[in-house]
Structures are given as structure tokens and as C-alpha cells.
PAPAFI-620949 format. One record per atom (N, C-alpha, C): residue number from 1; x, y, z. Coordinates in steps of 0.05 Angstrom, whole numbers, plus 32768, in hexadecimal, padded with zeros to 4 digits. Layout:
BEGIN
[NUM, [X, Y, Z]]
...
REM end
This chain:
BEGIN
[1, [7EED, 7E02, 7FAE]]
[1, [7EEC, 7E1A, 7F9E]]
[1, [7ED4, 7E2B, 7FA7]]
[2, [7ED9, 7E44, 7FAA]]
[2, [7EC4, 7E57, 7FB2]]
[2, [7EBE, 7E6A, 7F9B]]
[3, [7EA5, 7E73, 7F99]]
[3, [7E9E, 7E87, 7F86]]
[3, [7E98, 7EA0, 7F96]]
[4, [7EA7, 7EB5, 7F93]]
[4, [7EA3, 7ECE, 7FA1]]
[4, [7E98, 7EE4, 7F8F]]
[5, [7E82, 7EF0, 7F97]]
[5, [7E76, 7F06, 7F89]]
[5, [7E73, 7F1D, 7F9C]]
[6, [7E7F, 7F34, 7F96]]
[6, [7E7F, 7F4B, 7FA8]]
[6, [7E7A, 7F65, 7F98]]
[7, [7E6D, 7F78, 7FA6]]
[7, [7E69, 7F92, 7F9B]]
[7, [7E80, 7FA4, 7FA2]]
[8, [7E8A, 7FB3, 7F8F]]
[8, [7EA0, 7FC6, 7F92]]
[8, [7E97, 7FE1, 7F8A]]
[9, [7EA2, 7FF5, 7F97]]
[9, [7E9E, 8011, 7F8D]]
[9, [7EB6, 8017, 7F7C]]
[10, [7EB1, 8020, 7F63]]
[10, [7EC6, 8027, 7F50]]
[10, [7EC5, 8045, 7F4B]]
[11, [7EDC, 8052, 7F4C]]
[11, [7EDD, 806F, 7F47]]
[11, [7EF9, 8076, 7F3F]]
[12, [7EFC, 808F, 7F34]]
[12, [7F16, 8099, 7F2B]]
[12, [7F20, 80AD, 7F40]]
[13, [7F3B, 80AC, 7F44]]
[13, [7F48, 80BF, 7F56]]
[13, [7F65, 80C2, 7F4E]]
[14, [7F6E, 80DA, 7F4B]]
[14, [7F8A, 80E0, 7F44]]
[14, [7F94, 80D0, 7F2C]]
[15, [7F83, 80CD, 7F18]]
[15, [7F8B, 80BF, 7EFF]]
[15, [7F89, 80A1, 7F00]]
[16, [7F80, 8095, 7F16]]
[16, [7F7E, 8078, 7F18]]
[16, [7F61, 8071, 7F1C]]
[17, [7F5A, 8059, 7F14]]
[17, [7F40, 804D, 7F19]]
[17, [7F44, 803C, 7F33]]
[18, [7F32, 8040, 7F46]]
[18, [7F33, 8032, 7F5F]]
[18, [7F1A, 8021, 7F64]]
[19, [7F1E, 800B, 7F72]]
[19, [7F07, 7FF9, 7F78]]
[19, [7F0A, 7FEF, 7F95]]
[20, [7EF5, 7FF4, 7FA5]]
[20, [7EF5, 7FEB, 7FC0]]
[20, [7EDC, 7FDA, 7FC5]]
[21, [7EDF, 7FC2, 7FD0]]
[21, [7EC7, 7FB2, 7FD6]]
[21, [7EBA, 7FBC, 7FEF]]
[22, [7EA0, 7FB7, 7FF2]]
[22, [7E92, 7FBF, 800A]]
[22, [7E95, 7FAB, 8020]]
[23, [7E9A, 7F92, 801A]]
[23, [7E99, 7F7D, 802E]]
[23, [7EB3, 7F70, 8034]]
[24, [7EC9, 7F78, 8028]]
[24, [7EE3, 7F6D, 802C]]
[24, [7EF7, 7F84, 8031]]
[25, [7F0C, 7F7F, 803F]]
[25, [7F20, 7F94, 8045]]
[25, [7F33, 7F97, 802C]]
[26, [7F3B, 7FAF, 8026]]
[26, [7F4E, 7FB4, 8011]]
[26, [7F41, 7FC0, 7FF8]]
[27, [7F4E, 7FBC, 7FE2]]
[27, [7F45, 7FC7, 7FC9]]
[27, [7F5C, 7FC6, 7FB5]]
[28, [7F58, 7FD1, 7F9D]]
[28, [7F6C, 7FD1, 7F89]]
[28, [7F69, 7FE8, 7F76]]
[29, [7F7B, 7FEC, 7F64]]
[29, [7F7A, 8002, 7F51]]
[29, [7F85, 7FF9, 7F36]]
[30, [7F7F, 8009, 7F22]]
[30, [7F89, 8004, 7F07]]
[30, [7F8E, 801E, 7EF9]]
[31, [7F9E, 801D, 7EE3]]
[31, [7FA4, 8035, 7ED4]]
[31, [7F8E, 803C, 7EC0]]
[32, [7F7E, 8028, 7EB9]]
[32, [7F67, 802C, 7EA7]]
[32, [7F50, 801C, 7EB2]]
[33, [7F39, 8020, 7EA7]]
[33, [7F21, 8010, 7EB0]]
[33, [7F26, 7FF3, 7EAB]]
[34, [7F30, 7FEC, 7E93]]
[34, [7F35, 7FD0, 7E8D]]
[34, [7F4A, 7FC4, 7EA0]]
[35, [7F5F, 7FD3, 7EA6]]
[35, [7F74, 7FCA, 7EB9]]
[35, [7F67, 7FC5, 7ED4]]
[36, [7F56, 7FD8, 7EDD]]
[36, [7F49, 7FD6, 7EF7]]
[36, [7F38, 7FBC, 7EF8]]
[37, [7F29, 7FB6, 7EE4]]
[37, [7F18, 7F9E, 7EE4]]
[37, [7F29, 7F85, 7EE7]]
[38, [7F40, 7F84, 7ED9]]
[38, [7F52, 7F6D, 7EDC]]
[38, [7F5E, 7F6C, 7EF8]]
[39, [7F65, 7F83, 7F03]]
[39, [7F70, 7F84, 7F1E]]
[39, [7F5C, 7F7C, 7F32]]
[40, [7F43, 7F83, 7F2F]]
[40, [7F2E, 7F7C, 7F42]]
[40, [7F2A, 7F5D, 7F42]]
[41, [7F29, 7F51, 7F2A]]
[41, [7F26, 7F34, 7F28]]
[41, [7F3E, 7F26, 7F36]]
[42, [7F56, 7F30, 7F31]]
[42, [7F6D, 7F23, 7F3E]]
[42, [7F6D, 7F28, 7F5C]]
[43, [7F67, 7F40, 7F65]]
[43, [7F66, 7F46, 7F81]]
[43, [7F51, 7F35, 7F8F]]
[44, [7F3A, 7F32, 7F83]]
[44, [7F25, 7F21, 7F8F]]
[44, [7F2D, 7F04, 7F90]]
[45, [7F3A, 7EFA, 7F7C]]
[45, [7F43, 7EDE, 7F7B]]
[45, [7F57, 7EDA, 7F92]]
[46, [7F6B, 7EEB, 7F94]]
[46, [7F7F, 7EE8, 7FA9]]
[46, [7F73, 7EEA, 7FC5]]
[47, [7F60, 7EFC, 7FC8]]
[47, [7F52, 7F00, 7FE2]]
[47, [7F43, 7EE6, 7FEA]]
[48, [7F34, 7EDB, 7FD7]]
[48, [7F26, 7EC2, 7FDC]]
[48, [7F39, 7EAB, 7FE3]]
[49, [7F4F, 7EAA, 7FD4]]
[49, [7F63, 7E95, 7FD9]]
[49, [7F6E, 7E98, 7FF5]]
[50, [7F73, 7EB1, 7FFE]]
[50, [7F7E, 7EB5, 8019]]
[50, [7F6A, 7EAD, 802E]]
[51, [7F51, 7EB3, 802A]]
[51, [7F3C, 7EA9, 803D]]
[51, [7F3C, 7E8B, 803E]]
[52, [7F3E, 7E7E, 8027]]
[52, [7F3E, 7E61, 8026]]
[52, [7F56, 7E55, 8034]]
[53, [7F6E, 7E60, 8030]]
[53, [7F86, 7E57, 803D]]
[53, [7F83, 7E59, 805B]]
[54, [7F78, 7E6F, 8065]]
[54, [7F75, 7E74, 8081]]
[54, [7F5D, 7E65, 808D]]
[55, [7F4D, 7E58, 807D]]
[55, [7F36, 7E4A, 8086]]
[55, [7F20, 7E5C, 8090]]
[56, [7F1F, 7E75, 8086]]
[56, [7F0B, 7E88, 808E]]
[56, [7EF3, 7E88, 807C]]
[57, [7EDC, 7E8F, 8087]]
[57, [7EC4, 7E92, 8077]]
[57, [7EC4, 7EAE, 806A]]
[58, [7EBD, 7EAF, 8050]]
[58, [7EBB, 7EC9, 8043]]
[58, [7EA4, 7ED9, 804F]]
[59, [7EA7, 7EF3, 8051]]
[59, [7E91, 7F04, 805A]]
[59, [7E7A, 7F02, 8046]]
[60, [7E62, 7F04, 8050]]
[60, [7E4A, 7F04, 803F]]
[60, [7E4A, 7F1D, 802E]]
[61, [7E46, 7F1B, 8014]]
[61, [7E45, 7F33, 8004]]
[61, [7E2B, 7F42, 8007]]
[62, [7E2D, 7F5C, 8004]]
[62, [7E15, 7F6E, 8004]]
[62, [7E14, 7F7C, 7FE9]]
[63, [7DFD, 7F83, 7FE1]]
[63, [7DF9, 7F90, 7FC7]]
[63, [7DE7, 7FA9, 7FCB]]
[64, [7DE9, 7FBB, 7FB8]]
[64, [7DD9, 7FD4, 7FB9]]
[64, [7DE4, 7FE7, 7FCE]]
[65, [7DFE, 7FE6, 7FD3]]
[65, [7E0B, 7FF8, 7FE6]]
[65, [7E0B, 8015, 7FDC]]
[66, [7E0C, 8027, 7FEF]]
[66, [7E0E, 8044, 7FE9]]
[66, [7E2B, 804A, 7FE5]]
[67, [7E32, 8057, 7FCF]]
[67, [7E4E, 805D, 7FCA]]
[67, [7E5A, 8070, 7FDF]]
[68, [7E74, 806D, 7FE4]]
[68, [7E81, 807D, 7FF8]]
[68, [7E92, 8093, 7FEB]]
[69, [7E99, 808F, 7FD1]]
[69, [7EAB, 80A2, 7FC4]]
[69, [7E9E, 80AE, 7FAB]]
[70, [7E84, 80AC, 7FA8]]
[70, [7E76, 80B6, 7F91]]
[70, [7E7B, 80A6, 7F77]]
[71, [7E84, 808E, 7F7A]]
[71, [7E89, 807D, 7F63]]
[71, [7E71, 806D, 7F5A]]
[72, [7E77, 8057, 7F4C]]
[72, [7E62, 8046, 7F41]]
[72, [7E66, 802A, 7F4D]]
[73, [7E50, 801D, 7F54]]
[73, [7E52, 8002, 7F5F]]
[73, [7E53, 7FEE, 7F48]]
[74, [7E65, 7FDB, 7F4B]]
[74, [7E68, 7FC5, 7F37]]
[74, [7E6B, 7FAB, 7F46]]
[75, [7E61, 7F96, 7F3B]]
[75, [7E63, 7F7B, 7F47]]
[75, [7E77, 7F6B, 7F37]]
[76, [7E89, 7F5E, 7F46]]
[76, [7E9E, 7F4D, 7F3B]]
[76, [7E9C, 7F32, 7F48]]
[77, [7EA1, 7F1D, 7F39]]
[77, [7EA1, 7F02, 7F44]]
[77, [7EB7, 7EF1, 7F38]]
[78, [7EC3, 7EE0, 7F49]]
[78, [7ED7, 7ECD, 7F40]]
[78, [7ED4, 7EB3, 7F4F]]
[79, [7EDE, 7E9D, 7F43]]
[79, [7EE1, 7E84, 7F50]]
[79, [7EFE, 7E81, 7F59]]
[80, [7F02, 7E7A, 7F72]]
[80, [7F1D, 7E77, 7F7C]]
[80, [7F1D, 7E65, 7F94]]
[81, [7F35, 7E5B, 7F9B]]
[81, [7F39, 7E4A, 7FB2]]
[81, [7F54, 7E3E, 7FB1]]
[82, [7F59, 7E2B, 7FC2]]
[82, [7F74, 7E1E, 7FC3]]
[82, [7F7C, 7E13, 7FA7]]
[83, [7F68, 7E0A, 7F98]]
[83, [7F6D, 7DFF, 7F7E]]
[83, [7F78, 7E13, 7F6A]]
[84, [7F73, 7E2D, 7F6E]]
[84, [7F7B, 7E41, 7F5B]]
[84, [7F96, 7E4E, 7F62]]
[85, [7FA2, 7E46, 7F78]]
[85, [7FBC, 7E51, 7F80]]
[85, [7FD2, 7E40, 7F74]]
[86, [7FE4, 7E4D, 7F65]]
[86, [7FFC, 7E3F, 7F5B]]
[86, [800D, 7E39, 7F73]]
[87, [8013, 7E20, 7F78]]
[87, [8021, 7E19, 7F90]]
[87, [8037, 7E04, 7F8B]]
[88, [8049, 7E03, 7F9F]]
[88, [805E, 7DEE, 7F9F]]
[88, [805E, 7DE3, 7FBC]]
[89, [8068, 7DCB, 7FBF]]
[89, [806B, 7DC0, 7FDA]]
[89, [8080, 7DCF, 7FE8]]
[90, [8080, 7DCD, 8003]]
[90, [8094, 7DDB, 8013]]
[90, [80B0, 7DD1, 800C]]
[91, [80B3, 7DB7, 8006]]
[91, [80CE, 7DAD, 7FFE]]
[91, [80D6, 7DB8, 7FE3]]
[92, [80C4, 7DBB, 7FD0]]
[92, [80CA, 7DC7, 7FB6]]
[92, [80D2, 7DE4, 7FBA]]
[93, [80C4, 7DF3, 7FCB]]
[93, [80CB, 7E0E, 7FD1]]
[93, [80E7, 7E10, 7FDD]]
[94, [80ED, 7DFE, 7FEF]]
[94, [8108, 7DFD, 7FFC]]
[94, [811D, 7DFA, 7FE7]]
[95, [8119, 7DE7, 7FD4]]
[95, [812D, 7DE3, 7FBE]]
[95, [8130, 7DFC, 7FAD]]
[96, [8119, 7E08, 7FA6]]
[96, [811A, 7E20, 7F95]]
[96, [8129, 7E37, 7FA2]]
[97, [8125, 7E3A, 7FBC]]
[97, [8132, 7E50, 7FCA]]
[97, [814D, 7E49, 7FD6]]
[98, [8155, 7E30, 7FD5]]
[98, [816F, 7E28, 7FE0]]
[98, [8170, 7E29, 7FFE]]
[99, [815A, 7E22, 800B]]
[99, [8159, 7E22, 8029]]
[99, [814D, 7E07, 8032]]
[100, [814C, 7E04, 804C]]
[100, [8141, 7DEB, 8057]]
[100, [8123, 7DED, 8059]]
[101, [8116, 7DD7, 805C]]
[101, [80F9, 7DD7, 805F]]
[101, [80F1, 7DE5, 8079]]
[102, [8102, 7DE2, 808E]]
[102, [80FD, 7DF1, 80A7]]
[102, [80FD, 7E0F, 80A3]]
[103, [810F, 7E18, 8092]]
[103, [8110, 7E35, 808C]]
[103, [80F7, 7E3E, 807D]]
[104, [80ED, 7E2D, 806C]]
[104, [80D3, 7E33, 805E]]
[104, [80BD, 7E36, 8072]]
[105, [80BC, 7E25, 8086]]
[105, [80A7, 7E27, 809B]]
[105, [80AA, 7E42, 80AA]]
[106, [80C3, 7E49, 80B0]]
[106, [80C8, 7E63, 80BD]]
[106, [80BE, 7E7A, 80AC]]
[107, [80C5, 7E79, 8092]]
[107, [80BE, 7E8F, 8080]]
[107, [809F, 7E91, 807D]]
[108, [8091, 7E7B, 807D]]
[108, [8074, 7E7B, 807C]]
[108, [8069, 7E88, 8096]]
[109, [8074, 7E7F, 80AD]]
[109, [806C, 7E89, 80C7]]
[109, [8070, 7EA7, 80C9]]
[110, [8087, 7EB1, 80BD]]
[110, [808E, 7ECD, 80BE]]
[110, [8081, 7EDD, 80A7]]
[111, [8070, 7ED1, 8098]]
[111, [8062, 7EDE, 8081]]
[111, [8075, 7EE7, 806B]]
[112, [808C, 7EDA, 8069]]
[112, [809F, 7EDF, 8053]]
[112, [8097, 7ECE, 803A]]
[113, [8089, 7EB9, 803F]]
[113, [807D, 7EA8, 802A]]
[113, [8060, 7EA3, 8031]]
[114, [8050, 7E9E, 801D]]
[114, [8033, 7E99, 8021]]
[114, [8030, 7E7B, 8020]]
[115, [8029, 7E6E, 8036]]
[115, [8027, 7E51, 8036]]
[115, [8010, 7E47, 8047]]
[116, [8009, 7E2E, 8045]]
[116, [7FF3, 7E21, 8053]]
[116, [7FF6, 7E03, 8053]]
[117, [7FE6, 7DF6, 8063]]
[117, [7FE6, 7DD9, 8065]]
[117, [7FCB, 7DCF, 8059]]
[118, [7FCD, 7DB9, 804B]]
[118, [7FB6, 7DAA, 8042]]
[118, [7FBA, 7D8E, 804C]]
[119, [7FAC, 7D87, 8061]]
[119, [7FB0, 7D6C, 806D]]
[119, [7FCD, 7D6B, 8078]]
[120, [7FDC, 7D57, 806F]]
[120, [7FF7, 7D53, 8078]]
[120, [800C, 7D62, 8067]]
[121, [8003, 7D6E, 8051]]
[121, [8015, 7D7B, 803F]]
[121, [8017, 7D99, 8043]]
[122, [802F, 7DA4, 8040]]
[122, [8033, 7DC1, 8042]]
[122, [8038, 7DCC, 8026]]
[123, [802C, 7DE3, 8020]]
[123, [802F, 7DEF, 8006]]
[123, [8037, 7E0D, 8009]]
[124, [8044, 7E17, 7FF5]]
[124, [804C, 7E33, 7FF3]]
[124, [8043, 7E3D, 7FD8]]
[125, [8038, 7E56, 7FD8]]
[125, [8030, 7E61, 7FBE]]
[125, [8048, 7E66, 7FAD]]
[126, [8046, 7E5F, 7F94]]
[126, [805C, 7E63, 7F81]]
[126, [8062, 7E80, 7F7E]]
[127, [804E, 7E92, 7F7F]]
[127, [8052, 7EAF, 7F7D]]
[127, [8064, 7EB9, 7F94]]
[128, [8060, 7EAF, 7FAC]]
[128, [8070, 7EB8, 7FC2]]
[128, [808D, 7EAE, 7FC0]]
[129, [8091, 7E96, 7FB5]]
[129, [80AC, 7E8C, 7FB0]]
[129, [80BA, 7E9D, 7F9B]]
[130, [80AB, 7EA3, 7F85]]
[130, [80B7, 7EB4, 7F70]]
[130, [80BE, 7ECF, 7F7B]]
[131, [80AD, 7EDB, 7F8B]]
[131, [80B3, 7EF5, 7F96]]
[131, [80CC, 7EF4, 7FA8]]
[132, [80CE, 7EDF, 7FB7]]
[132, [80E6, 7EDC, 7FC8]]
[132, [80FF, 7ED9, 7FB7]]
[133, [80FD, 7ECA, 7FA1]]
[133, [8114, 7EC7, 7F8F]]
[133, [811C, 7EE2, 7F82]]
[134, [8109, 7EF2, 7F7C]]
[134, [810E, 7F0D, 7F71]]
[134, [811C, 7F1F, 7F85]]
[135, [8115, 7F1C, 7F9E]]
[135, [8122, 7F2C, 7FB3]]
[135, [813F, 7F25, 7FB6]]
[136, [8145, 7F0B, 7FB1]]
[136, [8160, 7F00, 7FB4]]
[136, [816E, 7F0A, 7FCE]]
[137, [8162, 7F03, 7FE5]]
[137, [816F, 7F0B, 7FFE]]
[137, [8189, 7EFD, 8001]]
[138, [819D, 7F0B, 800B]]
[138, [81B7, 7EFF, 800F]]
[138, [81B8, 7EEF, 8029]]
[139, [81C9, 7EDB, 8029]]
[139, [81CC, 7ECA, 8041]]
[139, [81DA, 7EDA, 8057]]
[140, [81D6, 7ED3, 806F]]
[140, [81E3, 7EE0, 8086]]
[140, [81D2, 7EF5, 8092]]
[141, [81DE, 7F02, 80A6]]
[141, [81CF, 7F17, 80B4]]
[141, [81D2, 7F32, 80A4]]
[142, [81BD, 7F43, 80A7]]
[142, [81BF, 7F5D, 8099]]
[142, [81D6, 7F6D, 80A5]]
[143, [81E2, 7F7F, 8095]]
[143, [81F7, 7F90, 809E]]
[143, [81EC, 7FA5, 80B1]]
[144, [81FC, 7FAB, 80C6]]
[144, [81F4, 7FC0, 80D8]]
[144, [81FD, 7FDB, 80CD]]
[145, [81ED, 7FEF, 80D0]]
[145, [81F4, 800A, 80C7]]
[145, [820A, 8015, 80D9]]
[146, [821D, 8022, 80CE]]
[146, [8233, 802E, 80DD]]
[146, [822B, 804B, 80E3]]
[147, [8229, 8052, 80FC]]
[147, [8221, 806D, 8104]]
[147, [8239, 807F, 8103]]
[148, [8235, 8096, 80F8]]
[148, [824B, 80AA, 80F7]]
[148, [8260, 80A6, 80E1]]
[149, [825B, 8093, 80D0]]
[149, [826F, 808D, 80BB]]
[149, [826A, 809F, 80A3]]
REM end
């Protein structure tokens, strides 16, 4: 488990509250200040989990940064890691999606599912399985568009 503390610039633009970290790529937004704070915590948790899955070291945080958008600097921190990811085994994911375990490996490789290995075991995030279930892709090849029809 890692504890990540990062400084974000928080500002309003076009009716939304935005937050961008100085030391990580990306950012998030919310419809209210409270919503933004919850979104930042969730975004930071997911980002730390992704670094952990990929075996990457988190960038060193910096503080006292000069704002880029005229906003306010705020510091957010969360504990996250492999332990905080809701996960299922690759075989459980295969049963849930009605596919083979080999297909699960392909889907992870193609970034259609978020998965990783821990020792000899393969895991898939439950959120990525749920998202795939919501998409409900149909079996078979996609239809070709008919030109001139």
C-alpha cells in the first residue's frame, strides 16, 4: 500500500471546478467544490493503483508550486495500492463475461480490461469487468458499412 500526497491547482472554468496535479499527468473535474474533492480523491486513488499495477515508482511530489491558471493550490492524499482494487481472478472474469480465460488475456493485452499478475495469479479489476458487461458487445465480427445504400 502506498500513501500518495500531491499538490493540485484547483480553479473554476465554464461552470465546473477543475483540479490538475503538478507532478502527475491528467486531472479531474466536478460540478461543485464538494464533488471535485471527491473526484480528486478517487482520481488519485486510481492513479496510484495504476502505478502499482504497472510496477512504476510514483513521481516525487513538489509543493509550493506557482499556479498556472490563477487558481488555488490544495494538497490531497490517499492510501492506495493493489489491496484497494476490487478484483476477480482471470477465470472468474471469464465466467462473468462468458468467454475463455485466453480471451481474458487478449482483452487485458488490448486494454479492453484492466488486469495484472501477482506472482502466479492473474487478476482483473471488477470495475473493468462491469464496464465490459454494460457495453454488452455482441458476438461475431462487426457489421461492415454498406457504401451507397
